[in-house]
FIPA-85053 format. One record per residue (C-alpha): residue in three letters; residue number from 1; x, z, y. Coordinates in nm, 4 decimals, always signed. Each point is the difference from the previous one (the first is absolute). Example, Ala and Ser with C-alpha at 12.3 -4.5 7.8 and 13.67 -1.06 7.14 Angstrom:
2
<atom ALA,1,<+1.2300,+0.7800,-0.4500>>,
<atom SER,2,<+0.1370,-0.0660,+0.3440>>,
This chain:
232
<atom MET,1,<-0.0276,-6.1806,+5.2583>>,
<atom ASP,2,<-0.3185,+0.1858,-0.0483>>,
<atom GLN,3,<-0.0806,+0.2664,+0.2509>>,
<atom SER,4,<-0.2144,+0.2482,-0.1817>>,
<atom THR,5,<-0.1379,+0.3357,+0.1555>>,
<atom ILE,6,<-0.0384,+0.3481,-0.1031>>,
<atom GLY,7,<-0.1134,+0.3252,+0.1753>>,
<atom LYS,8,<-0.1873,+0.1239,+0.2906>>,
<atom HIS,9,<+0.1763,-0.2339,+0.2578>>,
<atom GLN,10,<-0.0115,-0.3250,-0.2283>>,
<atom ARG,11,<+0.3774,-0.0003,-0.0030>>,
<atom SER,12,<+0.1504,-0.3206,-0.1455>>,
<atom TYR,13,<+0.2601,-0.0138,-0.2756>>,
<atom ILE,14,<+0.1564,-0.2700,-0.2156>>,
<atom PRO,15,<-0.1274,+0.0100,-0.3567>>,
<atom ALA,16,<+0.2507,+0.0510,-0.2860>>,
<atom ALA,17,<+0.0121,-0.3533,-0.0879>>,
<atom GLY,18,<-0.0147,-0.1346,+0.3516>>,
<atom TYR,19,<-0.3381,-0.1476,-0.0629>>,
<atom ASP,20,<-0.2825,+0.1638,-0.2188>>,
<atom LEU,21,<-0.0312,-0.3350,-0.1793>>,
<atom PHE,22,<+0.3606,+0.0399,-0.1594>>,
<atom LEU,23,<-0.0469,+0.3589,-0.1060>>,
<atom PRO,24,<-0.0782,-0.0769,-0.3675>>,
<atom LEU,25,<+0.3404,-0.1978,-0.0134>>,
<atom TYR,26,<+0.2015,+0.2596,+0.1969>>,
<atom ASP,27,<+0.1654,+0.1833,-0.2817>>,
<atom LEU,28,<+0.0866,-0.3115,-0.1896>>,
<atom MET,29,<+0.1530,-0.1651,+0.3242>>,
<atom THR,30,<+0.1888,+0.3211,+0.0802>>,
<atom LYS,31,<+0.1552,+0.0006,-0.3522>>,
<atom LEU,32,<+0.0907,-0.3719,+0.0185>>,
<atom MET,33,<+0.1615,+0.0404,+0.3313>>,
<atom GLY,34,<+0.2237,+0.2994,-0.1002>>,
<atom GLY,35,<-0.1926,+0.2597,+0.1757>>,
<atom GLU,36,<-0.0552,+0.2078,-0.3289>>,
<atom ALA,37,<+0.3630,+0.0157,-0.0718>>,
<atom ALA,38,<+0.0756,+0.0858,+0.3630>>,
<atom ARG,39,<-0.2411,+0.2949,-0.0110>>,
<atom LYS,40,<+0.1523,+0.1167,-0.3294>>,
<atom ALA,41,<+0.3471,+0.0064,+0.1775>>,
<atom LEU,42,<-0.1658,+0.2000,+0.2707>>,
<atom LEU,43,<-0.0988,+0.2709,-0.2462>>,
<atom ASP,44,<+0.3306,-0.0089,-0.1712>>,
<atom ARG,45,<+0.1735,+0.1207,+0.3247>>,
<atom ALA,46,<-0.2342,+0.3020,+0.0464>>,
<atom GLU,47,<+0.1022,+0.3335,-0.1601>>,
<atom LEU,48,<-0.3460,+0.1046,-0.1115>>,
<atom LYS,49,<-0.0501,+0.3359,-0.1696>>,
<atom PRO,50,<-0.2834,+0.1536,-0.1904>>,
<atom GLY,51,<-0.2564,+0.1841,+0.2177>>,
<atom GLN,52,<+0.0805,-0.2038,+0.3181>>,
<atom ARG,53,<-0.2807,-0.1409,+0.2208>>,
<atom VAL,54,<+0.0358,-0.3787,+0.0744>>,
<atom LEU,55,<-0.1955,-0.2225,+0.2435>>,
<atom ASP,56,<-0.0084,-0.3785,-0.0150>>,
<atom ILE,57,<-0.1205,-0.1489,+0.3235>>,
<atom GLY,58,<-0.1449,-0.3517,+0.0053>>,
<atom CYS,59,<-0.0390,+0.0301,-0.3807>>,
<atom GLY,60,<-0.2096,-0.3252,-0.0352>>,
<atom THR,61,<-0.1095,-0.0484,-0.3551>>,
<atom GLY,62,<+0.1813,+0.3071,-0.1109>>,
<atom SER,63,<+0.2850,-0.1465,-0.2068>>,
<atom LEU,64,<+0.2687,+0.2313,+0.1331>>,
<atom VAL,65,<-0.2266,+0.2982,-0.0286>>,
<atom VAL,66,<-0.0978,-0.0738,-0.3601>>,
<atom GLN,67,<+0.3728,-0.0593,-0.0774>>,
<atom LEU,68,<+0.1005,+0.3368,+0.1567>>,
<atom LYS,69,<-0.2542,+0.1910,-0.2209>>,
<atom GLN,70,<+0.0992,-0.1796,-0.3138>>,
<atom LEU,71,<+0.3741,+0.0711,+0.0581>>,
<atom TYR,72,<-0.0438,+0.3454,+0.1463>>,
<atom PRO,73,<-0.3351,+0.1508,-0.1336>>,
<atom GLU,74,<+0.1030,+0.3406,+0.1470>>,
<atom LEU,75,<-0.0168,-0.1349,+0.3572>>,
<atom GLU,76,<-0.3094,+0.0361,+0.2257>>,
<atom VAL,77,<-0.0388,-0.3518,+0.1273>>,
<atom ILE,78,<-0.2338,-0.1216,+0.2832>>,
<atom GLY,79,<-0.0434,-0.3670,+0.0959>>,
<atom LEU,80,<-0.1459,-0.0810,+0.3554>>,
<atom ASP,81,<-0.1235,-0.3293,+0.1273>>,
<atom PRO,82,<-0.2734,-0.1153,+0.2395>>,
<atom ASP,83,<-0.1195,-0.2783,-0.2190>>,
<atom PRO,84,<-0.3000,+0.1156,-0.2223>>,
<atom LYS,85,<+0.0157,-0.2976,-0.2200>>,
<atom ALA,86,<+0.3739,+0.0472,-0.0826>>,
<atom LEU,87,<-0.0758,+0.3533,-0.0599>>,
<atom ALA,88,<-0.2833,-0.0684,-0.2421>>,
<atom ARG,89,<+0.2466,-0.2174,-0.2050>>,
<atom ALA,90,<+0.2679,+0.2740,+0.0222>>,
<atom ARG,91,<-0.2575,+0.2512,-0.1401>>,
<atom ARG,92,<-0.0805,-0.2315,-0.2904>>,
<atom LYS,93,<+0.3768,-0.0659,-0.0762>>,
<atom ALA,94,<+0.0665,+0.3718,-0.0181>>,
<atom GLN,95,<-0.2942,+0.0519,-0.2282>>,
<atom ARG,96,<+0.1272,-0.2763,-0.2342>>,
<atom ALA,97,<+0.3551,+0.1632,+0.0105>>,
<atom ALA,98,<-0.1632,+0.3476,-0.0855>>,
<atom VAL,99,<+0.1416,+0.1629,+0.3116>>,
<atom SER,100,<-0.1804,+0.1891,+0.2810>>,
<atom PRO,101,<+0.1732,-0.0292,+0.3300>>,
<atom GLN,102,<-0.2013,+0.0585,+0.3194>>,
<atom PHE,103,<-0.1082,-0.2951,+0.2241>>,
<atom ASP,104,<-0.0997,+0.0399,+0.3652>>,
<atom GLN,105,<-0.1334,-0.2503,+0.2363>>,
<atom GLU,106,<+0.1647,+0.0441,+0.3470>>,
<atom PHE,107,<+0.2596,-0.1324,+0.2456>>,
<atom SER,108,<+0.3624,+0.0861,-0.0226>>,
<atom ASP,109,<+0.0215,+0.1133,+0.3588>>,
<atom ARG,110,<-0.2807,+0.2480,-0.0322>>,
<atom LEU,111,<+0.0797,+0.1929,-0.3146>>,
<atom ALA,112,<-0.2471,+0.2718,-0.1070>>,
<atom TYR,113,<+0.2514,+0.2208,-0.1700>>,
<atom ALA,114,<+0.1660,+0.3289,+0.1100>>,
<atom ALA,115,<+0.3360,+0.0156,+0.1479>>,
<atom ASP,116,<+0.3074,+0.0531,-0.2269>>,
<atom SER,117,<-0.2202,-0.0949,-0.3061>>,
<atom PHE,118,<+0.1919,-0.2837,-0.1834>>,
<atom ASP,119,<+0.3461,-0.0202,-0.1615>>,
<atom HIS,120,<+0.0175,-0.3801,+0.0151>>,
<atom VAL,121,<-0.1884,-0.2752,+0.1683>>,
<atom PHE,122,<+0.0181,-0.3493,-0.1206>>,
<atom SER,123,<-0.0800,-0.3269,+0.1868>>,
<atom SER,124,<+0.0461,-0.3479,-0.1571>>,
<atom PHE,125,<-0.0741,-0.3338,+0.1649>>,
<atom MET,126,<-0.2431,+0.1667,+0.2465>>,
<atom PHE,127,<+0.1988,+0.0675,+0.3177>>,
<atom HIS,128,<+0.0097,-0.3415,+0.1374>>,
<atom HIS,129,<-0.3866,-0.0059,+0.0057>>,
<atom LEU,130,<+0.0079,+0.2656,+0.2876>>,
<atom GLU,131,<+0.0159,-0.0783,+0.3688>>,
<atom GLY,132,<+0.2834,+0.1647,+0.1988>>,
<atom ASP,133,<-0.2037,+0.3172,+0.0962>>,
<atom GLN,134,<-0.1337,+0.0298,-0.3414>>,
<atom LYS,135,<+0.3525,-0.0094,-0.1467>>,
<atom GLU,136,<+0.0986,+0.2876,+0.2202>>,
<atom GLY,137,<-0.3239,+0.1893,-0.0674>>,
<atom THR,138,<+0.0486,-0.0450,-0.3682>>,
<atom LEU,139,<+0.3509,+0.1297,+0.0130>>,
<atom ARG,140,<-0.0983,+0.3086,+0.2082>>,
<atom GLU,141,<-0.2666,+0.0843,-0.2590>>,
<atom ILE,142,<+0.2418,-0.0380,-0.2905>>,
<atom ARG,143,<+0.2352,+0.2436,+0.1889>>,
<atom ARG,144,<-0.2839,+0.2342,+0.0400>>,
<atom VAL,145,<-0.1123,+0.0100,-0.3567>>,
<atom LEU,146,<+0.3476,+0.0007,-0.1686>>,
<atom LYS,147,<+0.1377,+0.3303,-0.0954>>,
<atom PRO,148,<+0.3432,+0.1015,+0.1550>>,
<atom GLY,149,<+0.2567,-0.2066,-0.1865>>,
<atom GLY,150,<-0.2589,-0.2224,-0.1433>>,
<atom TYR,151,<+0.0547,-0.3805,-0.0295>>,
<atom LEU,152,<-0.1588,-0.3210,+0.1224>>,
<atom HIS,153,<+0.0855,-0.3011,-0.2215>>,
<atom LEU,154,<-0.1079,-0.3247,+0.1764>>,
<atom LEU,155,<+0.0161,-0.3522,-0.1485>>,
<atom ASP,156,<-0.0864,-0.3019,+0.2231>>,
<atom PHE,157,<+0.0802,-0.3556,+0.1144>>,
<atom ARG,158,<+0.2858,-0.0184,+0.2483>>,
<atom GLY,159,<-0.0783,-0.1310,+0.3326>>,
<atom PRO,160,<+0.1682,-0.2611,+0.2292>>,
<atom ASP,161,<+0.3315,+0.1764,+0.0131>>,
<atom SER,162,<+0.0579,-0.0482,-0.3669>>,
<atom ALA,163,<+0.2411,-0.2484,-0.1280>>,
<atom ALA,164,<-0.2563,-0.2215,-0.1584>>,
<atom THR,165,<+0.0556,-0.3661,+0.0111>>,
<atom GLY,166,<-0.2014,-0.3145,-0.1112>>,
<atom SER,167,<-0.3243,-0.1566,+0.1338>>,
<atom VAL,168,<-0.2288,+0.2250,-0.2182>>,
<atom SER,169,<+0.1757,+0.3190,+0.0884>>,
<atom HIS,170,<+0.0030,-0.0955,+0.3718>>,
<atom TRP,171,<-0.3855,-0.0647,-0.0264>>,
<atom LEU,172,<-0.0628,+0.3371,-0.1607>>,
<atom HIS,173,<+0.2139,+0.1871,+0.2581>>,
<atom SER,174,<-0.1656,-0.1857,+0.2959>>,
<atom ARG,175,<-0.3523,+0.1447,-0.0998>>,
<atom HIS,176,<-0.1543,+0.2462,+0.2469>>,
<atom ASN,177,<-0.0062,+0.2796,-0.2540>>,
<atom LEU,178,<+0.3711,-0.0182,-0.0589>>,
<atom LYS,179,<+0.1264,-0.0533,+0.3583>>,
<atom ASP,180,<-0.0131,+0.3738,+0.0580>>,
<atom ASN,181,<+0.1251,+0.0945,-0.3391>>,
<atom SER,182,<+0.3744,-0.0198,+0.0668>>,
<atom GLU,183,<+0.2335,+0.2189,-0.1852>>,
<atom THR,184,<+0.1451,+0.1266,+0.3276>>,
<atom ARG,185,<-0.3343,+0.0918,+0.1405>>,
<atom ILE,186,<-0.1120,+0.1668,-0.3196>>,
<atom LEU,187,<+0.3031,+0.2314,-0.0105>>,
<atom ALA,188,<-0.0428,+0.0764,+0.3691>>,
<atom LEU,189,<-0.3615,+0.0961,-0.0295>>,
<atom MET,190,<+0.0836,+0.2300,-0.3075>>,
<atom LEU,191,<+0.2507,+0.1823,+0.2248>>,
<atom LYS,192,<-0.2344,+0.0035,+0.3081>>,
<atom VAL,193,<-0.2694,+0.1890,-0.1792>>,
<atom GLY,194,<+0.2334,+0.2799,-0.1240>>,
<atom LEU,195,<+0.0987,-0.1129,-0.3465>>,
<atom ASP,196,<+0.3626,+0.0386,-0.1164>>,
<atom ASP,197,<+0.2709,-0.2079,-0.1534>>,
<atom ALA,198,<-0.1923,-0.3283,+0.0242>>,
<atom LYS,199,<+0.1810,-0.2799,-0.1933>>,
<atom THR,200,<-0.0241,-0.3134,-0.1894>>,
<atom VAL,201,<+0.0984,+0.0533,-0.3599>>,
<atom GLU,202,<-0.0452,-0.3424,-0.1522>>,
<atom TYR,203,<-0.0901,-0.3662,+0.0582>>,
<atom ARG,204,<-0.1881,-0.2253,-0.2296>>,
<atom THR,205,<-0.1610,-0.3491,-0.0175>>,
<atom VAL,206,<-0.3529,-0.0665,-0.1232>>,
<atom LEU,207,<-0.2243,-0.3067,+0.0168>>,
<atom PHE,208,<+0.2434,-0.1909,-0.2196>>,
<atom GLY,209,<+0.2910,+0.0802,+0.2019>>,
<atom LEU,210,<-0.1729,-0.0946,+0.3401>>,
<atom GLY,211,<-0.1241,+0.3360,+0.1236>>,
<atom HIS,212,<+0.2419,+0.2640,+0.1018>>,
<atom VAL,213,<-0.0869,+0.3760,-0.0200>>,
<atom ALA,214,<+0.1708,+0.3302,+0.0759>>,
<atom TYR,215,<-0.0225,+0.3435,-0.1584>>,
<atom TYR,216,<+0.0030,+0.2901,+0.2568>>,
<atom GLN,217,<+0.0389,+0.3614,-0.0670>>,
<atom VAL,218,<-0.0488,+0.2917,+0.2515>>,
<atom THR,219,<-0.0461,+0.3704,-0.0110>>,
<atom ALA,220,<-0.2027,+0.2538,+0.1885>>,
<atom PRO,221,<+0.2172,+0.2616,+0.1762>>,
<atom LYS,222,<+0.0949,+0.3063,-0.2149>>,
<atom LEU,223,<-0.0796,+0.3348,+0.1218>>,
<atom ALA,224,<+0.2710,+0.1678,+0.2056>>,
<atom ALA,225,<+0.1663,+0.3049,-0.1889>>,
<atom SER,226,<-0.1721,+0.2340,+0.2317>>,
<atom GLU,227,<-0.3387,-0.1344,-0.0981>>,
<atom ASN,228,<+0.0889,+0.0471,-0.3706>>,
<atom ALA,229,<+0.0989,+0.3580,+0.0500>>,
<atom ALA,230,<-0.2428,+0.2679,-0.1365>>,
<atom PRO,231,<-0.1563,+0.2213,+0.2674>>,
<atom GLN,232,<+0.1684,+0.3389,+0.0469>>,
């Protein structure tokens, strides 16, 4: 895959489509392989309310962000991705849809947002792109920016501890990016960084039934009763 760079330290990242060459076809490929329907199911599971603030990390070409603003125009929605070419497409997509989300170019493990500032964080088909330390760093940042009781909704390919069978599934799960993306490890990392009630809420197949994905939901710890009490 392409290793593009961004920022002062020329840090590498994997482009939204894997290779810049494939970016113009990314949305079509995602739809044909079932990714669009999988993302819609991710939104359907979230209890979104008017006035809430929502972050989509690894937003790519902005499909989930635009869909969020179309379905819930009262939300404040921010999409974040390190890929400037993908973000350029995301902004054009939002303009065509006549919605105005915010798009920021940055990495998911160094979020430039205040603590306790989001009600929901979404991540779809991005987490497996991260190395092990980046996975933990990303979850720590999500924990920091989520409001007490806020939710993380994560959708991604299942790693090698999934029940996938068949030669194509075996090949997919043997790729370097998925070896560290097992369901057990993701749930353990969520708990390690201080998130609560980490659980897998659904399984689904994509890639014409050959790719196996999991939906995860986890919450930021709620304030203790003593912290909610008004000062005397």
